[in-house]
C-alpha angles and dihedrals in degrees: 000000000000127000121193129194117194124199117182115192111177105301093341119098124194116191116188114200124205128181125003128346102200144127091299098046104031095081089057091055091042094055089045089054091051093055098037108048100071109119093000114135098170121047122181126184113201109202099177091121099033110115103178140016126190132195088269089057091047089053091055090049091050091051092048090049091052090051092048092047085066098045112023141308137319127202132186113210137187098008114170122244090258093054092044086055091055088050091051096046093047094044091244090125086074095049101042130058103236120190 
């Protein structure tokens, strides 16, 4: 189960993720990204409530990062220790801006 809260403020988009970002829920976030990133120059993922991320979830983040590399910035905030560990092990710590 994944809940998403979107908050668009001008050209800044905040997406708060809650639950699990996995094979089942990643396509939902992916389609959300496709429809939401037009004109966005600042993208922030708030992962305070995210409990789990799988490789499918990482793929969506990578895709969002590639898009934002062309049109602005992307930041991942408030990731738990477990999720930071996944980022470290997969090398995503080097690709993403994590605060």
